[in-house]
C-alpha positions as CSV (number, residue, x, y, z in Angstrom):
1,M,66.3,-38.1,72.0
2,V,65.9,-34.6,70.5
3,T,62.3,-33.4,69.9
4,W,61.0,-31.6,66.9
5,A,60.5,-28.4,68.9
6,E,64.1,-28.5,70.1
7,A,65.5,-29.3,66.7
8,T,63.6,-26.4,65.0
9,R,65.1,-24.0,67.7
10,W,68.7,-25.0,67.1
11,N,70.9,-22.2,66.0
12,P,74.5,-22.7,64.8
13,A,75.5,-19.0,65.5
14,A,76.8,-19.6,69.1
15,L,79.1,-22.4,67.9
16,Q,80.2,-20.5,64.9
17,N,81.2,-17.5,67.1
18,A,82.9,-19.9,69.6
19,V,85.1,-21.3,66.8
20,G,86.9,-18.0,66.4
21,A,87.6,-17.6,70.0
22,I,88.8,-21.2,70.4
23,N,91.0,-20.8,67.3
24,A,92.7,-17.7,68.7
25,A,93.5,-19.5,71.9
26,Y,94.8,-22.5,69.9
27,N,97.1,-20.3,67.8
28,K,98.7,-18.7,70.9
29,L,99.3,-22.2,72.4
30,V,100.9,-23.6,69.3
31,A,103.2,-20.6,69.1
32,C,104.9,-21.9,72.3
33,S,106.3,-25.0,70.5
34,D,109.7,-23.3,69.8
35,D,110.0,-22.3,73.5
36,L,109.2,-25.8,74.6
37,R,112.0,-27.3,72.5
38,D,114.4,-24.9,74.1
39,I,113.5,-26.1,77.7
40,N,116.1,-28.8,77.9
41,T,118.4,-29.9,80.6
42,P,121.6,-27.8,80.4
43,D,124.7,-29.6,79.1
44,G,126.8,-31.2,81.8
45,W,124.0,-31.2,84.4
46,H,123.7,-34.7,85.9
47,G,122.4,-36.3,88.9
48,N,119.1,-36.6,90.7
49,A,118.2,-32.9,90.4
50,A,118.8,-33.0,86.6
51,S,116.6,-36.2,86.2
52,A,113.9,-34.6,88.3
53,A,114.0,-31.4,86.2
54,T,113.9,-33.5,83.0
55,G,110.8,-35.3,84.3
56,E,109.1,-32.1,85.2
57,V,109.8,-30.6,81.7
58,N,108.5,-33.8,80.0
59,Q,105.3,-33.6,82.1
60,I,104.8,-30.0,81.1
61,I,105.4,-30.8,77.4
62,D,103.0,-33.8,77.5
63,G,100.4,-31.8,79.3
64,L,100.6,-28.9,76.8
65,E,100.4,-31.4,73.9
66,E,97.3,-32.9,75.4
67,Y,95.9,-29.5,76.0
68,A,96.6,-28.5,72.4
69,A,94.8,-31.7,71.3
70,D,91.8,-30.8,73.5
71,I,91.5,-27.3,72.2
72,A,91.8,-28.5,68.5
73,A,89.2,-31.2,69.2
74,L,86.9,-28.6,70.7
75,R,87.4,-26.3,67.7
76,R,86.8,-29.1,65.2
77,A,83.7,-30.4,67.0
78,A,82.2,-26.9,67.3
79,A,82.8,-26.2,63.6
80,D,81.5,-29.6,62.4
81,T,78.4,-29.3,64.7
82,S,77.6,-25.8,63.6
83,D,77.8,-27.0,59.9
84,A,75.7,-30.0,60.6
85,I,73.1,-27.9,62.4
86,S,72.6,-25.9,59.1
87,G,71.5,-29.2,57.6
88,V,69.0,-29.8,60.4
89,Q,67.7,-26.2,59.8
90,N,67.3,-26.9,56.1
91,G,65.6,-30.2,56.6
92,A,63.1,-28.7,59.1
93,K,62.4,-25.7,56.9
94,E,61.7,-27.8,53.8
95,A,59.4,-30.1,55.8
96,E,57.4,-27.2,57.2
97,A,57.2,-25.5,53.8
98,I,55.8,-28.6,52.2
99,A,53.4,-29.0,55.1
100,A,52.2,-25.4,55.0
101,S,51.7,-25.4,51.2
102,N,49.6,-28.6,51.4
103,H,47.4,-27.8,54.5
104,F,49.3,-29.9,56.9
105,T,50.9,-29.0,60.3
106,I,53.8,-30.5,62.1
107,A,53.2,-30.4,65.8
108,A,55.9,-29.7,68.5
109,D,56.3,-33.5,69.1
110,G,56.8,-34.1,65.4
111,A,53.3,-35.5,64.7
112,V,51.9,-34.7,61.2
113,I,48.4,-33.3,61.2
114,D,46.3,-33.3,58.0
115,N,44.1,-30.1,58.1
116,G,42.2,-31.3,55.0
117,V,41.1,-29.6,51.8
118,T,37.7,-28.7,50.5
119,G,36.0,-28.3,47.2
120,V,37.4,-31.5,45.6
121,P,35.2,-32.7,42.7
122,A,33.7,-36.1,43.4
123,E,35.5,-37.8,40.6
124,Q,38.9,-36.6,42.0
125,Q,38.3,-37.4,45.7
126,Q,39.9,-40.8,45.7
127,L,43.0,-39.6,43.9
128,V,43.3,-36.6,46.2
129,A,42.9,-38.8,49.3
130,E,45.6,-41.1,48.0
131,E,47.9,-38.1,47.3
132,R,47.3,-36.7,50.8
133,T,48.1,-40.1,52.4
134,R,51.4,-40.1,50.4
135,L,52.1,-36.5,51.5
136,A,51.5,-37.4,55.1
137,E,54.0,-40.3,54.8
138,E,56.5,-38.1,53.1
139,L,56.2,-35.5,55.9
140,K,56.7,-38.2,58.5
141,D,59.8,-39.4,56.7
142,R,61.1,-35.8,56.7
143,V,60.5,-35.4,60.4
144,E,62.1,-38.7,61.2
145,E,65.3,-37.9,59.2
146,V,65.6,-34.4,60.7
147,L,65.4,-36.0,64.2
148,R,67.7,-38.8,63.3
149,Q,70.3,-36.2,62.1
150,A,69.8,-34.0,65.2
151,T,70.1,-36.9,67.6
152,D,73.2,-38.1,65.8
153,I,74.8,-34.6,66.0
154,D,73.9,-34.4,69.7
155,N,75.4,-37.8,70.5
156,E,78.6,-37.2,68.7
157,L,79.2,-33.8,70.1
158,C,78.6,-35.1,73.6
159,A,81.1,-38.0,72.9
160,V,83.8,-35.5,71.9
161,L,83.1,-33.3,75.0
162,D,83.3,-36.4,77.2
163,K,86.7,-37.3,75.7
164,I,88.0,-33.7,76.4
165,Q,86.7,-33.7,79.9
166,S,88.2,-37.1,80.8
167,G,91.5,-36.3,79.1
168,H,91.2,-39.1,76.5
169,V,91.6,-37.1,73.2
170,I,95.2,-38.2,72.8
171,D,97.9,-39.8,75.0
172,A,101.0,-37.7,74.7
173,T,103.2,-39.7,77.2
174,S,104.8,-41.8,74.4
175,N,105.7,-38.8,72.2
176,D,109.3,-37.8,71.5
177,N,109.6,-34.6,73.5
178,E,112.9,-33.7,72.0
179,N,111.1,-32.9,68.7
180,T,107.7,-31.9,70.2
181,S,105.1,-30.2,68.0
182,L,102.0,-28.8,69.5
183,A,100.6,-28.4,66.0
184,A,101.0,-32.1,65.4
185,A,99.2,-32.8,68.7
186,G,96.5,-30.4,67.6
187,N,96.1,-32.2,64.3
188,S,95.7,-35.5,66.1
189,G,93.1,-34.0,68.4
190,A,91.1,-32.5,65.5
191,A,91.2,-35.8,63.6
192,N,89.8,-37.6,66.7
193,A,87.0,-35.1,67.1
194,A,85.7,-35.1,63.5
195,L,81.9,-35.7,63.4
196,S,80.7,-38.4,61.0
197,I,78.1,-37.9,58.3
198,L,74.7,-39.5,58.9
199,A,74.5,-42.8,57.0
200,P,71.9,-43.0,54.2
201,P,68.7,-44.9,54.5
202,P,68.7,-48.5,53.2
203,V,69.1,-49.0,49.5
204,D,65.5,-49.9,49.0
205,A,64.2,-47.0,51.0
206,D,61.3,-44.9,49.7
207,P,62.3,-41.8,47.7
208,S,60.7,-39.6,50.3
209,M,63.0,-41.0,52.9
210,N,66.1,-40.4,50.7
211,A,64.9,-36.9,50.0
212,A,64.5,-36.3,53.7
213,W,68.0,-37.6,54.5
214,W,69.6,-35.4,51.8
215,A,67.7,-32.3,52.9
216,A,68.9,-32.8,56.5
217,L,72.5,-32.7,55.5
218,S,74.6,-29.5,55.3
219,D,76.0,-28.4,52.0
220,G,79.5,-29.4,53.2
221,Q,78.4,-32.9,54.2
222,R,76.7,-33.3,50.8
223,Q,79.8,-32.3,48.9
224,R,81.9,-34.7,50.9
225,L,79.6,-37.6,50.1
226,I,79.5,-36.7,46.4
227,A,83.3,-36.7,46.3
228,E,83.9,-39.7,48.6
229,H,80.9,-41.9,48.2
230,P,79.3,-41.1,44.8
231,D,77.8,-44.6,44.7
232,W,75.7,-43.6,47.7
233,V,74.3,-40.6,46.0
234,G,74.1,-40.9,42.2
235,N,71.3,-43.6,41.9
236,R,69.4,-42.6,45.1
237,D,65.9,-41.6,44.0
238,G,64.9,-38.5,46.0
239,V,68.3,-36.8,45.9
240,K,68.4,-33.5,43.9
241,A,69.1,-34.0,40.2
242,A,72.1,-31.7,40.2
243,D,73.8,-33.5,43.1
244,R,73.0,-36.9,41.5
245,S,74.6,-35.7,38.3
246,T,77.8,-34.5,40.0
247,A,78.1,-37.8,41.9
248,N,77.4,-39.9,38.8
249,L,80.1,-38.0,36.8
250,N,82.5,-38.9,39.6
251,L,81.3,-42.5,39.5
252,L,81.6,-42.5,35.7
253,D,85.4,-41.8,36.0
254,Q,85.7,-44.5,38.7
255,E,83.8,-47.1,36.6
256,K,86.0,-46.3,33.6
257,R,89.2,-47.0,35.5
258,T,87.8,-50.2,37.0
259,F,86.5,-51.7,33.7
260,T,89.7,-50.6,31.8
261,A,91.8,-52.4,34.4
262,D,89.5,-55.4,34.2
263,L,89.7,-55.5,30.4
264,D,93.5,-55.3,30.5
265,R,93.8,-58.1,33.0
266,L,91.4,-60.3,31.0
267,K,93.3,-59.8,27.8
268,R,96.7,-60.4,29.5
269,T,95.5,-63.6,31.1
270,N,93.4,-64.9,28.1
271,G,90.3,-64.5,30.2
272,D,86.8,-65.7,29.4
273,T,85.6,-64.4,26.1
274,D,82.0,-63.7,27.3
275,E,83.4,-61.7,30.2
276,I,85.6,-59.7,27.8
277,V,82.6,-58.9,25.7
278,R,80.6,-57.9,28.8
279,V,83.4,-55.5,30.0
280,E,83.8,-54.1,26.5
281,E,80.1,-53.4,26.3
282,R,80.3,-51.5,29.6
283,L,83.3,-49.4,28.5
284,K,81.5,-48.6,25.2
285,A,78.4,-47.5,27.3
286,L,80.6,-45.3,29.5
287,D,82.3,-43.7,26.5
288,S,78.9,-43.0,25.0
289,I,77.6,-41.4,28.2
290,T,80.8,-39.3,28.4
291,G,80.1,-38.1,24.9
292,M,76.5,-37.2,25.8
293,M,77.5,-35.3,28.8
294,H,80.2,-33.2,27.1
295,N,80.2,-30.7,24.3
296,P,82.2,-31.3,21.1
297,D,85.1,-29.3,22.5
298,G,85.3,-31.6,25.5
299,S,83.8,-29.2,28.0
300,L,81.1,-30.4,30.3
301,N,77.6,-29.8,28.9
302,T,76.0,-27.9,31.9
303,N,72.6,-28.2,30.2
304,R,72.5,-31.9,30.9
305,Q,72.2,-34.0,34.1
306,L,73.3,-37.6,34.5
307,M,70.5,-38.8,36.9
308,S,71.5,-42.4,37.1
309,L,74.4,-44.7,36.1
310,D,74.1,-48.4,36.7
311,M,76.6,-50.9,35.3
312,T,75.1,-54.0,37.1
313,G,72.8,-56.5,35.5
314,D,72.9,-57.9,31.9
315,H,73.2,-54.4,30.3
316,P,74.3,-50.9,31.3
317,K,71.5,-48.5,32.4
318,A,71.4,-44.7,32.7
319,A,69.1,-41.6,32.7
320,I,70.1,-38.3,31.1
321,A,68.2,-35.1,31.4
322,N,68.1,-32.0,29.1
323,G,67.6,-28.9,31.3
324,N,67.5,-28.6,35.1
325,V,65.1,-31.1,36.6
326,D,65.5,-29.4,40.0
327,T,64.1,-26.0,38.8
328,A,62.1,-26.6,35.6
329,Q,58.4,-25.9,35.9
330,H,57.6,-28.7,33.4
331,V,59.4,-32.1,33.6
332,A,58.9,-35.1,31.3
333,V,60.4,-38.6,31.7
334,F,60.6,-40.6,28.5
335,T,61.0,-44.4,28.6
336,P,62.0,-46.0,25.3
337,G,61.2,-49.6,24.2
338,M,62.7,-52.7,22.6
339,N,66.3,-52.7,21.4
340,S,67.1,-49.6,23.4
341,T,70.7,-49.5,24.8
342,V,72.9,-47.0,26.4
343,E,75.8,-47.6,24.1
344,G,73.6,-47.9,21.0
345,N,70.7,-45.5,20.5
346,M,70.4,-43.6,23.8
347,N,72.2,-40.6,22.3
348,G,69.5,-40.4,19.6
349,Y,66.7,-40.5,22.2
350,V,68.4,-37.8,24.3
351,N,68.6,-35.6,21.2
352,D,64.9,-36.3,20.3
353,M,63.9,-35.3,23.8
354,Q,66.0,-32.1,23.5
355,G,63.9,-31.4,20.4
356,V,60.6,-32.0,22.3
357,R,61.9,-29.7,25.1
358,H,62.6,-26.9,22.5
359,S,59.2,-27.3,20.9
360,A,57.5,-27.2,24.3
361,E,59.4,-24.1,25.3
362,D,58.6,-22.4,22.0
363,M,54.9,-23.0,22.7
364,L,55.3,-21.4,26.1
365,R,57.2,-18.5,24.8
366,R,54.6,-17.7,22.1
367,A,52.1,-17.6,24.9
368,G,54.2,-15.2,26.9
369,D,55.2,-17.8,29.4
370,M,58.9,-18.0,30.3
371,S,58.6,-21.3,32.2
372,N,61.4,-23.8,31.7
373,V,61.1,-27.4,30.5
374,A,63.3,-30.4,31.4
375,T,63.2,-33.8,29.6
376,V,64.7,-37.0,30.9
377,T,65.5,-40.1,28.9
378,W,65.3,-43.0,31.2
379,I,66.8,-46.4,30.4
380,G,66.6,-47.7,33.9
381,Y,65.3,-51.1,33.0
382,E,66.6,-53.7,30.5
383,P,64.5,-53.5,27.3
384,S,63.9,-56.6,25.3
385,S,66.0,-57.3,22.3
386,F,65.5,-59.4,19.2
387,D,69.2,-60.4,19.7
388,D,68.7,-61.7,23.2
389,S,66.5,-64.8,23.8
390,N,66.3,-64.1,27.5
391,S,65.1,-60.6,26.8
392,L,62.5,-61.8,24.4
393,V,61.2,-64.2,27.1
394,G,60.9,-61.1,29.3
395,L,58.8,-59.4,26.7
396,I,56.5,-62.3,26.5
397,T,56.2,-62.9,30.2
398,G,56.1,-59.2,31.1
399,E,59.0,-59.6,33.6
400,N,61.0,-56.7,32.1
401,A,57.9,-54.4,32.3
402,D,57.1,-55.4,35.8
403,V,60.5,-54.8,37.2
404,G,61.0,-51.7,35.1
405,G,57.7,-50.3,36.1
406,D,58.6,-50.6,39.8
407,K,61.9,-48.8,39.2
408,L,60.4,-46.1,37.1
409,A,57.7,-45.4,39.7
410,K,60.5,-44.8,42.3
411,F,62.4,-42.6,39.8
412,D,59.4,-40.5,39.2
413,Q,58.5,-40.3,42.9
414,G,62.1,-39.3,43.6
415,I,61.9,-36.2,41.3
416,N,58.9,-34.9,43.1
417,A,60.3,-35.8,46.5
418,S,63.5,-34.0,45.8
419,R,61.8,-30.7,45.1
420,P,60.0,-28.4,47.6
421,T,57.4,-27.7,45.0
422,D,56.2,-30.3,42.4
423,P,56.6,-29.6,38.7
424,H,54.0,-30.2,36.1
425,F,55.1,-33.8,35.4
426,T,54.5,-35.8,32.2
427,A,55.3,-39.5,31.6
428,L,56.2,-40.5,28.1
429,G,56.4,-44.1,26.9
430,H,57.2,-45.5,23.5
431,S,56.6,-49.2,22.5
432,Q,57.7,-51.5,25.3
433,G,58.5,-48.3,27.3
434,S,54.7,-47.5,27.3
435,I,54.1,-50.8,29.1
436,V,56.7,-49.9,31.7
437,T,55.2,-46.5,32.0
438,G,51.7,-47.9,32.4
439,V,52.9,-50.3,35.1
440,S,54.7,-47.5,37.0
441,L,51.6,-45.3,37.0
442,T,49.4,-48.0,38.5
443,H,51.6,-47.7,41.7
444,G,50.1,-44.2,42.3
445,G,51.8,-41.4,44.1
446,T,54.2,-40.9,41.2
447,G,53.3,-37.2,40.9
448,V,52.6,-37.6,37.2
449,D,50.0,-35.1,35.9
450,D,49.9,-36.2,32.3
451,A,50.8,-39.4,30.4
452,V,51.4,-39.9,26.7
453,V,52.0,-43.3,25.1
454,F,52.9,-43.7,21.5
455,G,53.6,-46.7,19.4
456,S,52.1,-48.6,22.3
457,P,51.2,-52.3,22.4
458,G,49.3,-51.7,25.7
459,V,49.9,-50.3,29.2
460,A,49.5,-53.5,31.3
461,D,51.9,-56.4,32.1
462,H,49.2,-59.2,32.1
463,F,47.2,-60.9,29.4
464,G,43.6,-59.9,28.7
465,I,43.2,-57.1,31.3
466,D,40.1,-55.0,30.5
467,N,41.9,-51.9,31.8
468,T,40.9,-48.2,31.5
469,A,42.8,-45.0,31.7
470,A,41.6,-44.6,35.3
471,D,43.8,-47.5,36.3
472,L,46.9,-45.4,35.6
473,K,46.1,-43.1,38.5
474,V,46.6,-40.0,36.5
475,P,44.0,-37.1,36.7
476,E,41.0,-37.8,34.6
477,G,41.3,-36.7,31.0
478,H,45.1,-36.5,31.2
479,T,46.1,-39.8,29.5
480,Y,46.9,-39.7,25.7
481,N,47.7,-42.2,23.0
482,I,49.3,-41.6,19.6
483,K,49.2,-44.3,16.9
484,A,50.9,-43.6,13.6
485,D,49.8,-45.0,10.3
486,G,51.8,-48.2,9.4
487,D,52.9,-48.9,13.0
488,P,52.3,-52.7,13.5
489,V,53.2,-52.5,17.2
490,A,50.5,-49.9,17.9
491,Q,48.0,-51.4,15.5
492,W,48.2,-55.2,15.5
493,V,49.8,-56.2,18.9
494,P,47.0,-54.5,20.9
495,E,44.5,-56.8,19.2
496,T,46.0,-59.8,21.1
497,W,45.2,-58.1,24.5
498,R,48.6,-59.3,25.6
499,Y,49.2,-56.0,27.3
500,G,45.7,-55.2,28.3
501,R,43.0,-53.3,26.3
502,A,44.2,-51.6,23.1
503,P,45.2,-48.0,23.9
504,Y,43.4,-46.8,20.9
505,A,40.2,-48.3,22.3
506,M,40.7,-47.7,26.0
507,D,38.0,-45.9,28.0
508,G,39.2,-42.5,29.2
509,M,42.2,-42.4,26.8
510,T,42.4,-39.3,24.6
511,Q,43.5,-40.1,21.1
512,L,45.9,-37.6,19.4
513,S,46.9,-37.4,15.8
514,A,50.1,-38.5,14.0
515,D,48.8,-37.5,10.5
516,A,49.9,-34.4,8.5
517,A,47.9,-31.5,9.9
518,T,47.9,-27.7,10.5
519,G,48.6,-26.6,14.0
520,P,46.2,-24.3,15.9
521,D,48.4,-21.3,15.0
522,G,48.4,-22.3,11.3
523,T,51.8,-24.0,11.4
524,P,52.1,-27.0,9.0
525,L,52.8,-30.3,10.7
526,A,54.2,-33.4,9.1
527,A,52.9,-37.0,9.2
528,S,54.7,-39.8,11.2
529,H,54.8,-43.2,9.6
530,G,55.7,-46.6,11.2
531,H,57.0,-47.3,14.6
532,S,60.0,-44.9,14.9
533,E,58.9,-41.5,13.7
534,Y,56.9,-40.1,16.6
535,T,59.4,-37.4,17.6
536,R,60.4,-36.8,13.9
537,T,61.3,-33.4,12.6
538,T,61.6,-33.1,8.8
539,P,64.9,-32.0,7.1
540,E,63.1,-28.7,6.5
541,G,62.7,-28.3,10.2
542,V,58.9,-29.0,10.3
543,D,57.8,-30.9,13.4
544,S,55.6,-33.9,13.0
545,T,52.1,-33.7,14.3
546,S,52.9,-36.4,16.9
547,K,56.0,-34.5,18.2
548,H,53.9,-31.3,18.3
549,N,51.3,-33.1,20.4
550,I,53.8,-34.6,22.7
551,A,55.4,-31.2,23.2
552,A,52.0,-29.6,23.8
553,I,51.2,-32.0,26.7
554,V,54.7,-31.6,28.2
555,A,54.2,-27.8,28.1
556,G,50.9,-28.2,29.9
557,K,48.9,-26.9,26.9
558,P,46.6,-29.7,25.8
559,Q,44.4,-27.1,24.0
560,L,47.2,-26.9,21.3
561,T,47.0,-30.6,20.5
562,V,45.7,-32.0,17.3
563,P,43.1,-34.7,18.0
564,A,43.1,-38.0,16.0
565,H,40.4,-38.3,13.3
């Protein structure tokens, strides 16, 4: 078993240098192939001496073939190992950087030591303690994955060296020596010496474990997995957003081919009507996602990231980001509510969130701040629908919100875990999406700094809960509610206490305006009305007050918000 101290001292340079020398020797050997083919028994030579000579020649050829395979195997193993070690180095550096920036230490044996923090206000001590417990677990996961990768590399390299030493890389005795090729033998040896890529953690692993696994892989290993196993990468919370997006774009093409073939087969064989409808829905969703991820001219929109793609369950699910989630200083995740579908209205939500992003960046620029903003539209659960009786049952029982909240919590945790430094993180929830958002925040450890719900019937999944903003485990004073005039979901449903205390009357919840107003800088702002205008911009290009308020929170500028009357 490799120790932390050993792993952090590993250096691929020696192996990288050795690859050049081994390759030079290999090329000299392979150049002998033509000469070997010329060493044949002369025509007309028969008898015992001729047979003995032929046997000797064949032994020489077989030995050189096996030698070529050995050298090629050594070259491949050295190259693969040096590449894999760069992943170990990356994983260790990330872990130690996270530890240092949060007052932790990783000891030589891999133990995580919490050096503590001082000066925490009394009202924040519990949240800080929970966050430090989460950080300690994340660091333990990172140490574990670095050591798992290092041990795997060590074992596989030793296995290749054992094969070379024992002469078991290839068996050349059955080869056709009349047409011998040392290069072919070398190719076989190299193939037998390829190091495997460390398998991912279980599907239900914590995002911190997934992030640790991904960090401990080399760039080359990551690219291979993205190309060969996009399903391992694209929906794995904790993997970097850019890598998830590339994997999901690959997966998108695969899914299209699969469902197109399925639909063709069903129509040719007069298949089940319901199944045809299901497949057509998925193809429509895939086409819609393709449109959202590409520009009008068909080129890839590099300003968007496809952070999840899930065709399982009753309805397709996806998450699409505007901006770069890996590098943005401000990140917001928006969860929409009832009747939201990937193939139906997700494109409108993505465009709305692009508008929020632009408004937030405008506020930052006017303040001389060049920070970037990324917004994510997350339909990673199955919202209820008036057209689906099962979904309505979910709305009544809270099942959709419960399951969705668990998934959203992991998605949010994954964004923080995938980055060496946490962004300013805002959770946005509309309608049923605010319930899902509320459930996710009760998990704690999501990394959410601010939460805004709008058009909200409540933020709990159980009847009659007398909940407060503090239950959402967001820093005190950083939860906000917006209720527009004429919105029955935000006004009347909360009175039933079906989803906990009414957000407009919840202790610790800051109320923001959706009425026509004048912004702090004198800019006129428009009113929102009803349930679906919270991110509205007028035809004249005037932001609604509610959109302005949402953008201000996303930008980390609550002082620019307009409070409710």
